Biopython code that builds the backbone (N, CA, C, O; Angstrom):
import numpy as np
from Bio.PDB.StructureBuilder import StructureBuilder

atoms = [
    (1, "MET", "N", (131.661, 72.547, 15.833)),
    (1, "MET", "CA", (133.045, 72.297, 16.165)),
    (1, "MET", "C", (133.555, 71.145, 15.306)),
    (1, "MET", "O", (132.891, 70.116, 15.185)),
    (2, "GLY", "N", (134.722, 71.315, 14.714)),
    (2, "GLY", "CA", (135.289, 70.300, 13.839)),
    (2, "GLY", "C", (135.910, 69.147, 14.591)),
    (2, "GLY", "O", (136.176, 69.243, 15.789)),
    (3, "PRO", "N", (136.140, 68.056, 13.884)),
    (3, "PRO", "CA", (136.717, 66.868, 14.513)),
    (3, "PRO", "C", (138.105, 67.114, 15.122)),
    (3, "PRO", "O", (138.430, 66.553, 16.169)),
    (4, "ARG", "N", (138.919, 67.949, 14.469)),
    (4, "ARG", "CA", (140.253, 68.216, 15.020)),
    (4, "ARG", "C", (140.153, 68.982, 16.334)),
    (4, "ARG", "O", (140.890, 68.703, 17.279)),
    (5, "ALA", "N", (139.249, 69.938, 16.391)),
    (5, "ALA", "CA", (139.083, 70.718, 17.626)),
    (5, "ALA", "C", (138.567, 69.825, 18.749)),
    (5, "ALA", "O", (139.042, 69.915, 19.881)),
    (6, "LEU", "N", (137.606, 68.972, 18.445)),
    (6, "LEU", "CA", (137.078, 68.061, 19.459)),
    (6, "LEU", "C", (138.154, 67.065, 19.912)),
    (6, "LEU", "O", (138.247, 66.741, 21.096)),
    (7, "ALA", "N", (138.959, 66.587, 18.968)),
    (7, "ALA", "CA", (140.061, 65.683, 19.319)),
    (7, "ALA", "C", (141.037, 66.369, 20.268)),
    (7, "ALA", "O", (141.507, 65.755, 21.226)),
    (8, "LEU", "N", (141.344, 67.631, 20.010)),
    (8, "LEU", "CA", (142.267, 68.370, 20.874)),
    (8, "LEU", "C", (141.682, 68.546, 22.270)),
    (8, "LEU", "O", (142.398, 68.429, 23.264)),
    (9, "ILE", "N", (140.400, 68.824, 22.347)),
    (9, "ILE", "CA", (139.757, 68.970, 23.658)),
    (9, "ILE", "C", (139.843, 67.655, 24.440)),
    (9, "ILE", "O", (140.156, 67.663, 25.630)),
    (10, "ILE", "N", (139.570, 66.543, 23.785)),
    (10, "ILE", "CA", (139.667, 65.232, 24.431)),
    (10, "ILE", "C", (141.086, 65.004, 24.940)),
    (10, "ILE", "O", (141.289, 64.584, 26.079)),
    (11, "ASP", "N", (142.058, 65.286, 24.085)),
    (11, "ASP", "CA", (143.460, 65.091, 24.468)),
    (11, "ASP", "C", (143.857, 65.991, 25.632)),
    (11, "ASP", "O", (144.563, 65.552, 26.540)),
    (12, "LEU", "N", (143.419, 67.227, 25.616)),
    (12, "LEU", "CA", (143.773, 68.150, 26.697)),
    (12, "LEU", "C", (143.160, 67.735, 28.029)),
    (12, "LEU", "O", (143.775, 67.922, 29.079)),
    (13, "VAL", "N", (141.966, 67.179, 27.998)),
    (13, "VAL", "CA", (141.346, 66.669, 29.232)),
    (13, "VAL", "C", (142.167, 65.506, 29.783)),
    (13, "VAL", "O", (142.418, 65.430, 30.986)),
    (14, "ILE", "N", (142.582, 64.600, 28.898)),
    (14, "ILE", "CA", (143.390, 63.456, 29.323)),
    (14, "ILE", "C", (144.733, 63.930, 29.879)),
    (14, "ILE", "O", (145.170, 63.471, 30.935)),
    (15, "ILE", "N", (145.382, 64.844, 29.167)),
    (15, "ILE", "CA", (146.672, 65.368, 29.629)),
    (15, "ILE", "C", (146.516, 66.081, 30.968)),
    (15, "ILE", "O", (147.365, 65.940, 31.848)),
    (16, "GLY", "N", (145.450, 66.836, 31.127)),
    (16, "GLY", "CA", (145.197, 67.526, 32.388)),
    (16, "GLY", "C", (145.041, 66.553, 33.544)),
    (16, "GLY", "O", (145.577, 66.777, 34.629)),
    (17, "ALA", "N", (144.307, 65.475, 33.310)),
    (17, "ALA", "CA", (144.119, 64.466, 34.354)),
    (17, "ALA", "C", (145.429, 63.765, 34.687)),
    (17, "ALA", "O", (145.749, 63.569, 35.860)),
    (18, "LEU", "N", (146.186, 63.387, 33.668)),
    (18, "LEU", "CA", (147.477, 62.734, 33.890)),
    (18, "LEU", "C", (148.447, 63.647, 34.627)),
    (18, "LEU", "O", (149.144, 63.218, 35.547)),
    (19, "THR", "N", (148.483, 64.901, 34.215)),
    (19, "THR", "CA", (149.392, 65.861, 34.835)),
    (19, "THR", "C", (149.033, 66.091, 36.297)),
    (19, "THR", "O", (149.912, 66.125, 37.159)),
    (20, "THR", "N", (147.749, 66.247, 36.575)),
    (20, "THR", "CA", (147.306, 66.450, 37.954)),
    (20, "THR", "C", (147.663, 65.248, 38.822)),
    (20, "THR", "O", (148.156, 65.413, 39.938)),
    (21, "LEU", "N", (147.418, 64.053, 38.321)),
    (21, "LEU", "CA", (147.733, 62.835, 39.063)),
    (21, "LEU", "C", (149.237, 62.730, 39.323)),
    (21, "LEU", "O", (149.658, 62.489, 40.455)),
    (22, "CYS", "N", (150.032, 62.907, 38.290)),
    (22, "CYS", "CA", (151.491, 62.810, 38.448)),
    (22, "CYS", "C", (152.026, 63.906, 39.354)),
    (22, "CYS", "O", (152.935, 63.663, 40.148)),
    (23, "ALA", "N", (151.477, 65.103, 39.247)),
    (23, "ALA", "CA", (151.944, 66.215, 40.083)),
    (23, "ALA", "C", (151.685, 65.939, 41.556)),
    (23, "ALA", "O", (152.501, 66.274, 42.414)),
    (24, "ARG", "N", (150.545, 65.326, 41.840)),
    (24, "ARG", "CA", (150.237, 64.989, 43.233)),
    (24, "ARG", "C", (151.179, 63.920, 43.757)),
    (24, "ARG", "O", (151.592, 63.959, 44.916)),
    (25, "ILE", "N", (151.515, 62.968, 42.903)),
    (25, "ILE", "CA", (152.427, 61.899, 43.320)),
    (25, "ILE", "C", (153.829, 62.451, 43.553)),
    (25, "ILE", "O", (154.473, 62.132, 44.553)),
    (26, "VAL", "N", (154.292, 63.277, 42.625)),
    (26, "VAL", "CA", (155.651, 63.821, 42.696)),
    (26, "VAL", "C", (155.733, 65.000, 43.651)),
    (26, "VAL", "O", (156.794, 65.273, 44.213)),
    (27, "GLY", "N", (154.617, 65.702, 43.838)),
    (27, "GLY", "CA", (154.586, 66.852, 44.736)),
    (27, "GLY", "C", (155.101, 68.137, 44.115)),
    (27, "GLY", "O", (155.789, 68.921, 44.768)),
    (28, "VAL", "N", (154.762, 68.351, 42.836)),
    (28, "VAL", "CA", (155.191, 69.576, 42.142)),
    (28, "VAL", "C", (153.986, 70.269, 41.523)),
    (28, "VAL", "O", (152.885, 69.719, 41.481)),
    (29, "ASP", "N", (154.215, 71.487, 41.045)),
    (29, "ASP", "CA", (153.178, 72.248, 40.345)),
    (29, "ASP", "C", (152.934, 71.610, 38.980)),
    (29, "ASP", "O", (153.876, 71.427, 38.209)),
    (30, "SER", "N", (151.707, 71.276, 38.677)),
    (30, "SER", "CA", (151.398, 70.575, 37.438)),
    (30, "SER", "C", (151.480, 71.456, 36.196)),
    (30, "SER", "O", (151.418, 70.942, 35.079)),
    (31, "HIS", "N", (151.617, 72.763, 36.363)),
    (31, "HIS", "CA", (151.659, 73.641, 35.196)),
    (31, "HIS", "C", (153.075, 73.948, 34.734)),
    (31, "HIS", "O", (153.258, 74.726, 33.798)),
    (32, "GLY", "N", (154.054, 73.369, 35.352)),
    (32, "GLY", "CA", (155.448, 73.642, 35.017)),
    (32, "GLY", "C", (156.017, 72.594, 34.092)),
    (32, "GLY", "O", (155.371, 72.156, 33.140)),
    (33, "TRP", "N", (157.228, 72.205, 34.389)),
    (33, "TRP", "CA", (157.963, 71.268, 33.549)),
    (33, "TRP", "C", (157.260, 69.923, 33.423)),
    (33, "TRP", "O", (157.337, 69.282, 32.374)),
    (34, "LEU", "N", (156.582, 69.491, 34.469)),
    (34, "LEU", "CA", (155.919, 68.187, 34.437)),
    (34, "LEU", "C", (154.796, 68.171, 33.400)),
    (34, "LEU", "O", (154.653, 67.207, 32.647)),
    (35, "GLY", "N", (154.005, 69.236, 33.364)),
    (35, "GLY", "CA", (152.929, 69.324, 32.374)),
    (35, "GLY", "C", (153.457, 69.310, 30.952)),
    (35, "GLY", "O", (152.880, 68.669, 30.075)),
    (36, "SER", "N", (154.553, 70.018, 30.726)),
    (36, "SER", "CA", (155.172, 70.036, 29.386)),
    (36, "SER", "C", (155.705, 68.660, 29.017)),
    (36, "SER", "O", (155.537, 68.207, 27.885)),
    (37, "LEU", "N", (156.345, 68.000, 29.966)),
    (37, "LEU", "CA", (156.894, 66.666, 29.717)),
    (37, "LEU", "C", (155.780, 65.678, 29.363)),
    (37, "LEU", "O", (155.900, 64.921, 28.399)),
    (38, "ILE", "N", (154.719, 65.689, 30.131)),
    (38, "ILE", "CA", (153.600, 64.768, 29.882)),
    (38, "ILE", "C", (152.940, 65.071, 28.547)),
    (38, "ILE", "O", (152.622, 64.151, 27.793)),
    (39, "SER", "N", (152.731, 66.341, 28.245)),
    (39, "SER", "CA", (152.130, 66.725, 26.971)),
    (39, "SER", "C", (152.988, 66.254, 25.800)),
    (39, "SER", "O", (152.476, 65.670, 24.846)),
    (40, "TRP", "N", (154.302, 66.511, 25.874)),
    (40, "TRP", "CA", (155.207, 66.105, 24.794)),
    (40, "TRP", "C", (155.174, 64.585, 24.603)),
    (40, "TRP", "O", (155.023, 64.098, 23.482)),
    (41, "LEU", "N", (155.316, 63.844, 25.702)),
    (41, "LEU", "CA", (155.317, 62.386, 25.587)),
    (41, "LEU", "C", (153.981, 61.850, 25.090)),
    (41, "LEU", "O", (153.942, 60.906, 24.301)),
    (42, "TYR", "N", (152.896, 62.446, 25.546)),
    (42, "TYR", "CA", (151.555, 62.021, 25.127)),
    (42, "TYR", "C", (151.406, 62.145, 23.610)),
    (42, "TYR", "O", (151.030, 61.186, 22.934)),
    (43, "PHE", "N", (151.702, 63.329, 23.086)),
    (43, "PHE", "CA", (151.525, 63.555, 21.650)),
    (43, "PHE", "C", (152.570, 62.814, 20.823)),
    (43, "PHE", "O", (152.222, 62.123, 19.866)),
    (44, "ALA", "N", (153.841, 62.949, 21.178)),
    (44, "ALA", "CA", (154.905, 62.383, 20.352)),
    (44, "ALA", "C", (154.872, 60.856, 20.304)),
    (44, "ALA", "O", (155.074, 60.271, 19.240)),
    (45, "THR", "N", (154.623, 60.209, 21.430)),
    (45, "THR", "CA", (154.617, 58.740, 21.412)),
    (45, "THR", "C", (153.420, 58.192, 20.644)),
    (45, "THR", "O", (153.558, 57.221, 19.900)),
    (46, "GLN", "N", (152.267, 58.790, 20.811)),
    (46, "GLN", "CA", (151.083, 58.274, 20.125)),
    (46, "GLN", "C", (151.079, 58.592, 18.629)),
    (46, "GLN", "O", (150.703, 57.752, 17.812)),
    (47, "GLU", "N", (151.496, 59.801, 18.279)),
    (47, "GLU", "CA", (151.482, 60.172, 16.859)),
    (47, "GLU", "C", (152.586, 59.473, 16.073)),
    (47, "GLU", "O", (152.500, 59.384, 14.849)),
    (48, "SER", "N", (153.623, 58.973, 16.750)),
    (48, "SER", "CA", (154.671, 58.218, 16.067)),
    (48, "SER", "C", (154.451, 56.706, 16.184)),
    (48, "SER", "O", (155.232, 55.916, 15.654)),
    (49, "SER", "N", (153.397, 56.318, 16.872)),
    (49, "SER", "CA", (153.088, 54.890, 17.042)),
    (49, "SER", "C", (152.357, 54.350, 15.803)),
    (49, "SER", "O", (152.058, 55.095, 14.870)),
    (50, "GLY", "N", (152.084, 53.076, 15.815)),
    (50, "GLY", "CA", (151.320, 52.455, 14.733)),
    (50, "GLY", "C", (149.924, 53.029, 14.578)),
    (50, "GLY", "O", (149.344, 52.968, 13.494)),
    (51, "TRP", "N", (149.376, 53.589, 15.655)),
    (51, "TRP", "CA", (148.059, 54.230, 15.573)),
    (51, "TRP", "C", (148.123, 55.516, 14.773)),
    (51, "TRP", "O", (147.155, 55.892, 14.113)),
    (52, "MET", "N", (149.276, 56.199, 14.831)),
    (52, "MET", "CA", (149.490, 57.478, 14.142)),
    (52, "MET", "C", (148.494, 58.537, 14.614)),
    (52, "MET", "O", (148.140, 59.444, 13.860)),
    (53, "ALA", "N", (148.049, 58.420, 15.851)),
    (53, "ALA", "CA", (147.041, 59.336, 16.375)),
    (53, "ALA", "C", (146.986, 59.262, 17.887)),
    (53, "ALA", "O", (147.312, 58.237, 18.487)),
    (54, "THR", "N", (146.571, 60.357, 18.493)),
    (54, "THR", "CA", (146.323, 60.386, 19.931)),
    (54, "THR", "C", (144.959, 59.757, 20.213)),
    (54, "THR", "O", (144.224, 59.410, 19.288)),
    (55, "VAL", "N", (144.634, 59.617, 21.470)),
    (55, "VAL", "CA", (143.324, 59.075, 21.853)),
    (55, "VAL", "C", (142.209, 59.945, 21.256)),
    (55, "VAL", "O", (141.236, 59.427, 20.709)),
    (56, "GLY", "N", (142.360, 61.254, 21.366)),
    (56, "GLY", "CA", (141.349, 62.168, 20.828)),
    (56, "GLY", "C", (141.188, 62.042, 19.323)),
    (56, "GLY", "O", (140.067, 62.022, 18.815)),
    (57, "LYS", "N", (142.297, 61.958, 18.613)),
    (57, "LYS", "CA", (142.225, 61.809, 17.154)),
    (57, "LYS", "C", (141.598, 60.463, 16.779)),
    (57, "LYS", "O", (140.781, 60.389, 15.861)),
    (58, "ARG", "N", (141.983, 59.407, 17.491)),
    (58, "ARG", "CA", (141.375, 58.099, 17.203)),
    (58, "ARG", "C", (139.872, 58.139, 17.438)),
    (58, "ARG", "O", (139.109, 57.565, 16.661)),
    (59, "ALA", "N", (139.443, 58.808, 18.497)),
    (59, "ALA", "CA", (138.007, 58.919, 18.789)),
    (59, "ALA", "C", (137.270, 59.657, 17.680)),
    (59, "ALA", "O", (136.079, 59.432, 17.461)),
    (60, "GLN", "N", (137.978, 60.533, 16.987)),
    (60, "GLN", "CA", (137.366, 61.317, 15.906)),
    (60, "GLN", "C", (137.663, 60.736, 14.522)),
    (60, "GLN", "O", (137.305, 61.338, 13.510)),
    (61, "GLY", "N", (138.305, 59.592, 14.472)),
    (61, "GLY", "CA", (138.605, 58.951, 13.193)),
    (61, "GLY", "C", (139.681, 59.665, 12.389)),
    (61, "GLY", "O", (139.627, 59.690, 11.159)),
    (62, "LEU", "N", (140.664, 60.248, 13.082)),
    (62, "LEU", "CA", (141.730, 61.000, 12.427)),
    (62, "LEU", "C", (143.080, 60.356, 12.698)),
    (62, "LEU", "O", (143.235, 59.606, 13.662)),
    (63, "SER", "N", (144.055, 60.647, 11.847)),
    (63, "SER", "CA", (145.432, 60.244, 12.111)),
    (63, "SER", "C", (146.375, 61.287, 11.530)),
    (63, "SER", "O", (145.984, 62.097, 10.689)),
    (64, "VAL", "N", (147.616, 61.256, 11.988)),
    (64, "VAL", "CA", (148.645, 62.191, 11.538)),
    (64, "VAL", "C", (149.675, 61.401, 10.742)),
    (64, "VAL", "O", (150.137, 60.344, 11.171)),
    (65, "GLU", "N", (150.023, 61.930, 9.584)),
    (65, "GLU", "CA", (151.029, 61.256, 8.761)),
    (65, "GLU", "C", (151.897, 62.278, 8.055)),
    (65, "GLU", "O", (151.576, 63.466, 8.021)),
    (66, "SER", "N", (153.002, 61.805, 7.492)),
    (66, "SER", "CA", (153.848, 62.687, 6.697)),
    (66, "SER", "C", (153.117, 62.970, 5.381)),
    (66, "SER", "O", (152.124, 62.314, 5.065)),
    (67, "LEU", "N", (153.601, 63.927, 4.633)),
    (67, "LEU", "CA", (152.934, 64.292, 3.383)),
    (67, "LEU", "C", (152.908, 63.152, 2.377)),
    (67, "LEU", "O", (152.056, 63.128, 1.488)),
    (68, "ASP", "N", (153.839, 62.200, 2.508)),
    (68, "ASP", "CA", (153.836, 61.050, 1.603)),
    (68, "ASP", "C", (153.088, 59.849, 2.192)),
    (68, "ASP", "O", (153.192, 58.736, 1.675)),
    (69, "GLY", "N", (152.331, 60.079, 3.277)),
    (69, "GLY", "CA", (151.478, 59.043, 3.853)),
    (69, "GLY", "C", (152.154, 58.104, 4.826)),
    (69, "GLY", "O", (151.564, 57.098, 5.220)),
    (70, "ARG", "N", (153.373, 58.408, 5.221)),
    (70, "ARG", "CA", (154.108, 57.522, 6.125)),
    (70, "ARG", "C", (153.888, 57.879, 7.593)),
    (70, "ARG", "O", (153.491, 58.990, 7.942)),
    (71, "GLN", "N", (154.160, 56.901, 8.420)),
    (71, "GLN", "CA", (154.115, 57.078, 9.871)),
    (71, "GLN", "C", (155.223, 58.038, 10.280)),
    (71, "GLN", "O", (156.323, 57.998, 9.730)),
    (72, "LEU", "N", (154.928, 58.903, 11.251)),
    (72, "LEU", "CA", (155.921, 59.855, 11.735)),
    (72, "LEU", "C", (156.960, 59.150, 12.603)),
    (72, "LEU", "O", (156.648, 58.200, 13.321)),
    (73, "SER", "N", (158.189, 59.627, 12.527)),
    (73, "SER", "CA", (159.208, 59.183, 13.465)),
    (73, "SER", "C", (158.950, 59.892, 14.791)),
    (73, "SER", "O", (158.211, 60.874, 14.847)),
    (74, "PHE", "N", (159.563, 59.387, 15.851)),
    (74, "PHE", "CA", (159.413, 60.056, 17.144)),
    (74, "PHE", "C", (159.993, 61.467, 17.077)),
    (74, "PHE", "O", (159.449, 62.388, 17.686)),
    (75, "ALA", "N", (161.082, 61.641, 16.351)),
    (75, "ALA", "CA", (161.704, 62.964, 16.215)),
    (75, "ALA", "C", (160.774, 63.940, 15.492)),
    (75, "ALA", "O", (160.634, 65.087, 15.917)),
    (76, "ARG", "N", (160.146, 63.502, 14.417)),
    (76, "ARG", "CA", (159.235, 64.398, 13.690)),
    (76, "ARG", "C", (157.995, 64.700, 14.520)),
    (76, "ARG", "O", (157.513, 65.833, 14.522)),
    (77, "ALA", "N", (157.477, 63.702, 15.223)),
    (77, "ALA", "CA", (156.318, 63.932, 16.085)),
    (77, "ALA", "C", (156.687, 64.894, 17.218)),
    (77, "ALA", "O", (155.863, 65.709, 17.633)),
    (78, "SER", "N", (157.908, 64.802, 17.710)),
    (78, "SER", "CA", (158.379, 65.717, 18.754)),
    (78, "SER", "C", (158.501, 67.137, 18.204)),
    (78, "SER", "O", (158.121, 68.100, 18.869)),
    (79, "ALA", "N", (159.030, 67.259, 16.994)),
    (79, "ALA", "CA", (159.138, 68.578, 16.361)),
    (79, "ALA", "C", (157.752, 69.173, 16.133)),
    (79, "ALA", "O", (157.552, 70.374, 16.316)),
    (80, "ARG", "N", (156.800, 68.337, 15.737)),
    (80, "ARG", "CA", (155.427, 68.800, 15.525)),
    (80, "ARG", "C", (154.830, 69.310, 16.836)),
    (80, "ARG", "O", (154.139, 70.329, 16.862)),
    (81, "TRP", "N", (155.106, 68.583, 17.927)),
    (81, "TRP", "CA", (154.617, 69.034, 19.236)),
    (81, "TRP", "C", (155.225, 70.390, 19.584)),
    (81, "TRP", "O", (154.509, 71.292, 20.020)),
    (82, "ALA", "N", (156.517, 70.542, 19.401)),
    (82, "ALA", "CA", (157.187, 71.802, 19.724)),
    (82, "ALA", "C", (156.674, 72.939, 18.844)),
    (82, "ALA", "O", (156.529, 74.070, 19.307)),
    (83, "ALA", "N", (156.400, 72.639, 17.582)),
    (83, "ALA", "CA", (155.904, 73.666, 16.661)),
    (83, "ALA", "C", (154.495, 74.133, 17.031)),
    (83, "ALA", "O", (154.076, 75.218, 16.627)),
    (84, "ARG", "N", (153.769, 73.322, 17.792)),
    (84, "ARG", "CA", (152.441, 73.750, 18.268)),
    (84, "ARG", "C", (152.533, 75.001, 19.119)),
    (84, "ARG", "O", (151.596, 75.797, 19.175)),
    (85, "LEU", "N", (153.667, 75.169, 19.778)),
    (85, "LEU", "CA", (153.858, 76.368, 20.585)),
    (85, "LEU", "C", (153.770, 77.610, 19.714)),
    (85, "LEU", "O", (153.257, 78.640, 20.152)),
    (86, "LEU", "N", (154.262, 77.525, 18.492)),
    (86, "LEU", "CA", (154.131, 78.640, 17.549)),
    (86, "LEU", "C", (152.677, 78.815, 17.108)),
    (86, "LEU", "O", (152.166, 79.934, 17.056)),
    (87, "SER", "N", (152.025, 77.713, 16.794)),
    (87, "SER", "CA", (150.623, 77.791, 16.351)),
    (87, "SER", "C", (149.740, 78.451, 17.394)),
    (87, "SER", "O", (148.901, 79.287, 17.062)),
    (88, "GLY", "N", (149.925, 78.081, 18.644)),
    (88, "GLY", "CA", (149.122, 78.653, 19.722)),
    (88, "GLY", "C", (149.635, 79.991, 20.192)),
    (88, "GLY", "O", (148.860, 80.840, 20.631)),
    (89, "GLY", "N", (150.941, 80.185, 20.104)),
    (89, "GLY", "CA", (151.549, 81.406, 20.613)),
    (89, "GLY", "C", (151.296, 82.644, 19.771)),
    (89, "GLY", "O", (151.475, 83.767, 20.241)),
    (90, "LEU", "N", (150.894, 82.449, 18.568)),
    (90, "LEU", "CA", (150.593, 83.573, 17.671)),
    (90, "LEU", "C", (149.100, 83.888, 17.722)),
    (90, "LEU", "O", (148.437, 84.005, 16.691)),
    (91, "LEU", "N", (148.588, 84.023, 18.943)),
    (91, "LEU", "CA", (147.159, 84.269, 19.176)),
    (91, "LEU", "C", (146.281, 83.184, 18.556)),
    (91, "LEU", "O", (145.131, 83.431, 18.192)),
    (92, "GLY", "N", (146.833, 81.998, 18.443)),
    (92, "GLY", "CA", (146.085, 80.882, 17.876)),
    (92, "GLY", "C", (145.962, 80.922, 16.364)),
    (92, "GLY", "O", (145.270, 80.090, 15.777)),
    (93, "LEU", "N", (146.625, 81.878, 15.727)),
    (93, "LEU", "CA", (146.502, 82.013, 14.274)),
    (93, "LEU", "C", (147.106, 80.825, 13.525)),
    (93, "LEU", "O", (146.713, 80.542, 12.393)),
    (94, "GLY", "N", (148.045, 80.141, 14.140)),
    (94, "GLY", "CA", (148.611, 78.955, 13.509)),
    (94, "GLY", "C", (147.582, 77.854, 13.331)),
    (94, "GLY", "O", (147.673, 77.057, 12.397)),
    (95, "TYR", "N", (146.606, 77.809, 14.222)),
    (95, "TYR", "CA", (145.515, 76.837, 14.100)),
    (95, "TYR", "C", (144.478, 77.317, 13.086)),
    (95, "TYR", "O", (143.921, 76.518, 12.333)),
    (96, "VAL", "N", (144.227, 78.605, 13.071)),
    (96, "VAL", "CA", (143.257, 79.195, 12.134)),
    (96, "VAL", "C", (143.711, 78.992, 10.688)),
    (96, "VAL", "O", (142.890, 78.906, 9.775)),
    (97, "LEU", "N", (145.013, 78.919, 10.494)),
    (97, "LEU", "CA", (145.574, 78.727, 9.160)),
    (97, "LEU", "C", (144.969, 77.513, 8.457)),
    (97, "LEU", "O", (144.881, 77.492, 7.230)),
    (98, "ALA", "N", (144.553, 76.509, 9.217)),
    (98, "ALA", "CA", (143.964, 75.301, 8.630)),
    (98, "ALA", "C", (142.718, 75.602, 7.801)),
    (98, "ALA", "O", (142.381, 74.852, 6.884)),
    (99, "MET", "N", (142.046, 76.681, 8.117)),
    (99, "MET", "CA", (140.838, 77.031, 7.353)),
    (99, "MET", "C", (141.177, 77.597, 5.977)),
    (99, "MET", "O", (140.296, 77.719, 5.125)),
    (100, "PHE", "N", (142.443, 77.944, 5.753)),
    (100, "PHE", "CA", (142.824, 78.608, 4.518)),
    (100, "PHE", "C", (143.826, 77.829, 3.663)),
    (100, "PHE", "O", (144.277, 78.329, 2.633)),
    (101, "THR", "N", (144.174, 76.624, 4.077)),
    (101, "THR", "CA", (145.097, 75.819, 3.282)),
    (101, "THR", "C", (144.334, 74.672, 2.627)),
    (101, "THR", "O", (143.360, 74.164, 3.184)),
    (102, "ALA", "N", (144.777, 74.277, 1.461)),
    (102, "ALA", "CA", (144.076, 73.248, 0.688)),
    (102, "ALA", "C", (143.958, 71.923, 1.433)),
    (102, "ALA", "O", (142.943, 71.234, 1.327)),
    (103, "ARG", "N", (144.985, 71.570, 2.179)),
    (103, "ARG", "CA", (144.982, 70.298, 2.906)),
    (103, "ARG", "C", (144.599, 70.462, 4.372)),
    (103, "ARG", "O", (144.770, 69.537, 5.167)),
    (104, "ARG", "N", (144.085, 71.626, 4.731)),
    (104, "ARG", "CA", (143.665, 71.915, 6.108)),
    (104, "ARG", "C", (144.831, 71.789, 7.095)),
    (104, "ARG", "O", (144.657, 71.279, 8.202)),
    (105, "GLN", "N", (146.003, 72.248, 6.696)),
    (105, "GLN", "CA", (147.180, 72.157, 7.548)),
    (105, "GLN", "C", (147.308, 73.382, 8.451)),
    (105, "GLN", "O", (147.087, 74.518, 8.030)),
    (106, "THR", "N", (147.665, 73.121, 9.677)),
    (106, "THR", "CA", (147.975, 74.183, 10.633)),
    (106, "THR", "C", (149.423, 74.622, 10.400)),
    (106, "THR", "O", (150.136, 74.033, 9.587)),
    (107, "LEU", "N", (149.841, 75.649, 11.114)),
    (107, "LEU", "CA", (151.223, 76.105, 10.993)),
    (107, "LEU", "C", (152.199, 74.991, 11.370)),
    (107, "LEU", "O", (153.201, 74.785, 10.686)),
    (108, "HIS", "N", (151.910, 74.272, 12.455)),
    (108, "HIS", "CA", (152.835, 73.208, 12.856)),
    (108, "HIS", "C", (152.853, 72.058, 11.850)),
    (108, "HIS", "O", (153.876, 71.387, 11.714)),
    (109, "ASP", "N", (151.757, 71.814, 11.149)),
    (109, "ASP", "CA", (151.759, 70.811, 10.080)),
    (109, "ASP", "C", (152.635, 71.281, 8.920)),
    (109, "ASP", "O", (153.434, 70.509, 8.390)),
    (110, "LEU", "N", (152.487, 72.529, 8.532)),
    (110, "LEU", "CA", (153.278, 73.067, 7.425)),
    (110, "LEU", "C", (154.769, 73.046, 7.755)),
    (110, "LEU", "O", (155.588, 72.676, 6.913)),
    (111, "LEU", "N", (155.118, 73.437, 8.966)),
    (111, "LEU", "CA", (156.526, 73.477, 9.363)),
    (111, "LEU", "C", (157.163, 72.085, 9.418)),
    (111, "LEU", "O", (158.359, 71.936, 9.167)),
    (112, "CYS", "N", (156.366, 71.073, 9.745)),
    (112, "CYS", "CA", (156.909, 69.721, 9.955)),
    (112, "CYS", "C", (156.605, 68.756, 8.821)),
    (112, "CYS", "O", (156.996, 67.590, 8.884)),
    (113, "GLY", "N", (155.916, 69.218, 7.788)),
    (113, "GLY", "CA", (155.608, 68.347, 6.662)),
    (113, "GLY", "C", (154.657, 67.238, 7.026)),
    (113, "GLY", "O", (154.849, 66.088, 6.630)),
    (114, "THR", "N", (153.616, 67.581, 7.791)),
    (114, "THR", "CA", (152.628, 66.593, 8.225)),
    (114, "THR", "C", (151.229, 67.001, 7.812)),
    (114, "THR", "O", (150.984, 68.142, 7.420)),
    (115, "ILE", "N", (150.329, 66.061, 7.906)),
    (115, "ILE", "CA", (148.924, 66.321, 7.586)),
    (115, "ILE", "C", (148.052, 65.426, 8.464)),
    (115, "ILE", "O", (148.431, 64.301, 8.790)),
    (116, "VAL", "N", (146.898, 65.929, 8.837)),
    (116, "VAL", "CA", (145.916, 65.148, 9.592)),
    (116, "VAL", "C", (144.860, 64.688, 8.590)),
    (116, "VAL", "O", (144.291, 65.491, 7.851)),
    (117, "VAL", "N", (144.613, 63.389, 8.582)),
    (117, "VAL", "CA", (143.684, 62.806, 7.609)),
    (117, "VAL", "C", (142.596, 62.018, 8.327)),
    (117, "VAL", "O", (142.783, 61.544, 9.448)),
    (118, "ALA", "N", (141.457, 61.891, 7.655)),
    (118, "ALA", "CA", (140.358, 61.055, 8.175)),
    (118, "ALA", "C", (140.656, 59.609, 7.840)),
    (118, "ALA", "O", (141.136, 59.291, 6.752)),
    (119, "ARG", "N", (140.366, 58.738, 8.793)),
    (119, "ARG", "CA", (140.575, 57.297, 8.577)),
    (119, "ARG", "C", (139.268, 56.602, 8.394)),
    (119, "ARG", "O", (139.237, 55.387, 8.200)),
]
sb = StructureBuilder()
sb.init_structure("model")
sb.init_model(0)
sb.init_chain("A")
sb.init_seg("    ")
for serial, (resi, resn, name, xyz) in enumerate(atoms, 1):
    if name == "N":
        sb.init_residue(resn, " ", resi, " ")
    sb.init_atom(name, np.array(xyz, "f"), 0.0, 1.0, " ", f" {name:<3s}", serial, name[0])
structure = sb.get_structure()
């Protein structure tokens, strides 16, 4: 399993725990709007922060940056999160695309002009 896949698993476990906790506090179904909100904020705030990476990516020594090496804006990180829906929604083929691109970019990376790099 590659570092990006392991980073995603770590992030999904954290998001699942946060969503479950918040859903119990608020009293709603954790798989609805609350889960989407937490997922978006989790990815967009961390990937646009000075860390340029989520907890999972940091654990794997990875970061997300623009193609020119700059930190993502919150808007671009949000667009990247939304574009993940396409990567996963196409039977996961958007993620598989990383195996066939020179810079190992997924569909959401290509659409948003981003790249995941080792730190």
